[in-house]
C-alpha angles and dihedrals in degrees: 000000000000130000091071127126130215149145137232110200132176091349137138125216116181146161098011120159089226138032117321094226128001122192125181149150103048096313124151121223135174118198112188137170090354139131127222112184138173097359129143092250120358109221120348118192127186122188091333142115114254132183112191108184132176093340137134121226110180146153125019144083121307132006117337090219122023118181121181116186092337135145129210144075135292109196138165094358137130121227110184150145098030112166138192134050090314096037096150128146089226137356119198116189113180122324131086119273136163114221111194136171098345133142119231108183146152096010121156094232127007128356091214126005121191119189140170122200131199094282103027131061119202116219129174153142114235114187141164095359125149110224112180147151096013116155096231128017119343088219125015119188122184131181092340120147103193119033127140122191114188134175096349124152108224106182142163097359122138086251127006107220130348122193113191139174115007097338121159114189144148122228115190132171095351124147113220112180147154100017103190110206120093088208103035100024101123119137091217125005121189114191137170114011095328 
């Protein structure tokens, strides 16, 4: 229905044919100390407030965490082993979210992808995350006017960070090292009017 609130605590969701958890319509959900594994989509949020705390979301098709026009915090969690064409640890489209002290690793595409579309502007503060061993960019940012990355470790990805489109961001005190691709292996790539 939307507009509801709830909590998932110390729980395991695995092997579902669909999304592990779906939240929409202005709802509020806290997921803490839980595991979501091997699902077709980990947690999908639409126009809601989500708190994802000290949880593991791993293995399965599509992004492990997909947030569209959401607010909230993702902290102390691991997002890993996403597969498929959209095999990202996390996709943030619009909204305003704080991403703190997480691990994004071993995803088939991006560790963390941040987008804005024509109606939604993504904003966020991304700090003290470990982003490693992702098959494309560790962090991909596109058409996003207000992003701050601080004190992140971005290691052993095909490319470290890519800013595309009309992105405006601040990167401060990050470590970007050991990009692995001979073709994509930039530490930081700025393209378009970024």
